[in-house]
C-alpha positions in Angstrom: 106.8 90.3 82.4 103.9 92.4 83.6 100.2 92.2 82.7 97.3 94.5 83.4 94.0 92.8 82.6 90.9 95.0 83.0 88.2 92.6 84.3 87.9 92.3 88.1 87.9 88.9 89.8 89.3 86.9 86.8 92.8 86.4 88.1 92.5 82.6 88.3 90.8 82.2 84.9 92.8 84.7 82.9 96.3 84.2 84.2 96.8 81.4 86.7 94.9 78.7 84.9 96.4 79.0 81.5 99.9 78.9 82.9 99.2 75.9 85.2 97.5 74.0 82.3 100.7 74.5 80.3 103.0 73.5 83.2 104.6 76.9 83.4 106.1 77.7 86.8 106.1 81.2 88.3 109.3 82.4 90.0 107.6 85.6 91.2 104.0 86.8 91.2 102.6 90.0 92.6 99.0 91.3 92.4 96.9 94.2 93.7 93.2 94.6 93.5 92.2 96.1 90.2 93.8 93.1 88.5 97.3 94.6 88.1 100.1 92.0 88.1 103.7 91.4 87.6 105.0 87.9 87.1 108.3 86.1 86.2 108.9 82.8 84.6 112.0 81.0 83.5 113.4 82.6 80.3 112.5 79.5 78.2 108.8 79.9 79.2 108.6 83.7 78.8 107.2 83.9 75.3 104.7 81.1 75.8 103.4 82.7 79.0 103.1 86.1 77.3 101.1 84.5 74.4 98.8 82.7 76.8 98.1 85.8 78.9 97.7 88.0 75.9 95.2 85.6 74.4 93.0 85.7 77.5 93.2 89.4 78.2 90.6 92.0 77.6 91.0 93.9 74.3 91.8 97.1 76.3 94.3 95.4 78.5 98.0 96.3 78.4 100.3 93.3 78.6 104.0 93.9 78.5 106.8 91.3 77.9 110.3 92.0 79.3 112.7 89.3 78.3 116.1 89.3 80.0 115.0 90.0 83.6 116.5 88.9 86.9 115.1 88.5 90.4 117.4 89.9 93.2 116.4 88.9 96.8 117.8 89.5 100.2 116.9 87.5 103.3 116.2 87.2 106.1 114.7 90.7 106.6 112.4 89.9 109.6 109.8 92.3 108.1 111.9 95.2 109.1 111.2 98.4 107.1 114.8 99.6 107.5 116.1 96.6 105.7 113.6 97.0 102.9 114.3 100.7 102.7 118.0 100.2 102.5 117.5 97.5 99.9 115.6 100.0 97.7 118.3 102.6 98.3 120.9 100.1 97.1 118.9 99.6 93.9 118.9 103.4 93.4 122.7 103.6 93.9 123.2 100.8 91.4 121.2 102.9 88.9 118.7 100.2 87.9 115.1 100.5 86.9 112.8 98.4 89.1 110.3 96.3 87.2 108.5 95.1 90.3 108.9 94.4 94.0 107.5 91.5 96.0 107.9 90.3 99.6 107.7 87.1 101.6 107.9 86.7 105.4 111.6 86.1 105.0 112.7 88.1 101.9 112.3 91.2 99.7 112.7 90.7 96.0 113.2 93.1 93.1 112.8 92.4 89.3 115.5 94.2 87.3 117.1 93.8 83.9 119.5 90.8 83.9 122.4 92.9 82.6 122.2 94.9 85.8 122.3 91.9 88.0 126.1 92.0 88.9 125.9 95.8 89.5 123.1 95.3 91.9 124.9 92.5 93.8 128.1 94.5 94.1 126.1 97.4 95.5 124.3 95.2 98.0 127.7 93.9 99.2 128.7 97.5 99.8 125.5 98.3 101.7 124.9 95.0 103.6 127.0 92.4 105.4 126.6 88.8 104.2 128.3 86.4 106.5 128.2 83.5 104.1 130.3 85.3 101.5 133.3 87.6 101.8 132.9 89.3 98.4 130.7 89.6 95.3 133.2 87.4 93.5 132.8 84.6 96.1 129.1 84.9 95.7 129.1 84.7 91.9 131.5 81.7 92.1 129.1 79.8 94.3 126.2 80.1 91.9 125.2 77.1 89.8 125.0 77.6 86.0 121.4 78.0 84.8 121.3 74.6 83.1 122.3 72.9 86.4 119.6 74.7 88.3 116.9 73.7 85.8 118.0 70.0 86.1 117.5 70.2 89.9 114.0 71.6 89.6 111.2 69.0 90.0 108.1 70.4 88.2 106.0 67.3 87.9 103.9 66.6 91.1 101.3 63.9 91.3 99.9 64.8 94.8 96.1 65.3 94.7 96.3 67.8 97.5 99.2 70.3 97.4 101.3 70.1 100.5 102.7 73.2 102.2 104.7 73.4 105.4 102.5 75.8 107.3 99.7 78.3 106.9 100.0 81.3 109.2 97.6 84.2 109.6 98.1 87.7 111.1 95.2 90.0 111.9 94.8 93.7 112.8 96.9 95.0 109.9 96.7 98.1 107.9 96.9 97.9 104.1 98.1 101.1 102.3 97.7 101.7 98.6 99.1 104.5 96.4 100.6 105.4 93.1 104.3 106.4 93.4 106.6 107.6 90.7 109.6 105.6 89.9 111.8 108.4 91.3 109.9 108.7 94.5 109.8 104.9 95.2 113.6 104.9 95.0 114.0 108.0 97.3 111.1 109.2 99.3 109.4 105.9 100.0 112.7 104.3 100.9 113.3 107.2 103.4 109.8 106.8 104.8 110.5 103.1 105.4 113.6 104.0 107.4 111.6 106.2 109.6 108.9 103.6 110.0 111.5 101.4 111.6 112.1 104.1 114.2 108.4 103.8 115.2 108.8 100.1 115.9 106.6 99.0 113.0 106.9 95.9 110.8 106.1 95.4 107.1 104.5 92.0 106.8 103.6 92.6 103.1 104.8 94.8 100.2 104.4 94.7 96.5 105.1 97.3 93.8 103.9 96.9 90.2 104.6 99.2 87.3 101.4 101.0 86.1 100.4 100.4 82.6 100.0 103.9 81.3 102.5 106.0 83.3 105.9 105.9 85.0 104.2 105.3 88.3 104.2 102.2 90.5 101.1 100.7 92.1 102.4 100.3 95.6 100.7 98.2 98.3 102.1 97.5 101.8 100.8 96.5 105.2 102.0 97.6 108.6 101.9 96.0 112.0 103.1 97.1 115.4 102.3 97.3 119.1 100.4 100.5 118.6 96.6 100.3 118.2 95.2 100.6 114.6 93.7 104.0 115.6 97.1 105.3 116.6 99.2 103.7 113.9 97.2 105.0 110.9 97.6 108.8 111.5 101.3 108.3 112.4 102.0 106.5 109.1 100.0 109.0 107.0 101.9 112.0 108.5 105.2 110.2 107.9 104.3 109.3 104.2 103.3 112.9 103.5 106.4 114.3 105.1 108.6 112.3 102.6 106.1 112.2 99.7 104.1 115.4 100.0 102.2 114.8 96.7 101.2 111.3 97.7 97.5 110.5 98.2 97.7 107.2 100.2 94.5 105.1 100.7 94.3 103.0 103.9 92.1 100.0 104.4 91.9 98.6 108.0 91.6 96.2 109.6 92.9 93.6 107.1 94.4 90.2 107.7 97.4 88.5 106.1 97.7 84.8 105.3 101.1 83.3 104.7 101.7 79.9 103.1 105.2 78.8 103.9 107.3 76.4 101.7 104.9 75.4 98.9 107.7 74.8 96.4 106.8 78.1 94.8 108.9 78.7 91.7 109.3 75.0 90.9 105.7 73.7 91.2 103.2 75.0 88.6 99.6 75.3 89.7 99.9 76.5 93.2 98.8 80.1 92.4 95.9 78.7 90.4 94.8 76.5 93.2 95.0 79.3 95.8 93.3 82.0 93.7 90.5 79.9 92.4 89.7 78.5 95.9 89.2 82.1 97.1 87.3 83.2 94.0 84.8 80.3 94.3 84.0 81.3 97.9 83.8 85.0 97.0 86.7 86.0 99.3 88.1 89.3 98.1 91.9 89.1 97.4 93.2 92.6 98.1 96.8 91.9 97.2 99.1 88.9 96.7 102.9 88.3 96.7 104.7 85.1 95.8 108.5 84.9 96.1 111.1 82.8 97.8 109.0 79.7 98.4 106.2 81.6 100.2 102.8 83.0 99.2 101.4 86.1 101.1 97.9 87.3 100.6 95.9 90.2 102.0 92.2 89.9 102.6 89.5 91.8 104.6 89.7 90.8 108.2 86.0 89.8 108.4 86.8 87.1 105.8 89.7 85.6 107.6 87.8 82.7 109.2 86.3 81.7 105.8 89.7 82.0 104.1 91.3 79.8 106.8 88.6 77.2 106.3 88.8 77.1 102.5 92.6 77.0 102.5 92.7 74.3 105.1 90.4 72.2 102.9 92.4 73.1 99.7 96.0 72.5 100.9 97.5 69.7 103.1 99.1 71.8 105.9 98.7 72.6 109.5 97.1 76.0 110.1 98.1 78.4 112.8 95.0 80.3 113.9 94.5 84.0 114.5 91.7 85.9 116.1 89.7 87.9 113.6 87.7 91.0 114.2 84.9 92.3 112.0 84.8 95.4 109.8 86.9 97.5 107.4 87.2 101.2 107.0 89.1 103.7 104.8 
């Protein structure tokens, strides 16, 4: 399910709050500035979530409901662009349409049509080695039926302050934004990621969200490496243009990432609302957000890192790993 509200700075009020108040869990949530989102819920909550978001959206907003979706994730990926690139190539070989991409510090996830789930898994077993399973059949046999998974989920939490395992920040990142066609994201961008790996770069953050009025994806990703920001930027821009010559990438730097580890995301409603509203109340600009595989990743301007660490430390019960922040941002 994807939504595209038009009003800026209303993510908490228009999407997160209605879902939380109705105890609807989010299994995946991706956002980029401009209020463009893709989100997934359990199938039983899909129509209710769609109705709530549609009711709060602007009249001009495009809100799309895609029942029968599946989330495919691989981990650990160690933020390696070659693993992410090969994952996207596998999706292309499986001949699936991507409805969204989201990353965590440990995983990369894709939203696809549920009828394509087995084809994607079989292709992934062809392209990757999974030591825990010898074959796709063994993997499928180890999966719990949906009703058993639902019974294991604990969605009622009484804690006054939401507990997370750790809050980690990373500064001196680039954040790249661009519109990429569905064909290019499966080919050219995946090839660019493979070459990024040869430069020794990491990808701490990546989301891709279908655009509302075209076949494009709104793509946002961050890069980190031993190179200075001044050296890294031109390298990446040349590489992107080599593989995607029609691309017009926008670069914001320096930015900072904040990663909330283990907040029961996917089986605990209200975490996204608590996070987003705490940032909105303190006027911290949320550049991009990714929630998948029990982690939340957010990108902010680096000069707002100290303020964000303070508000998140006061909002969530968790130790915070500090990171030196520098001031300023530039395109």
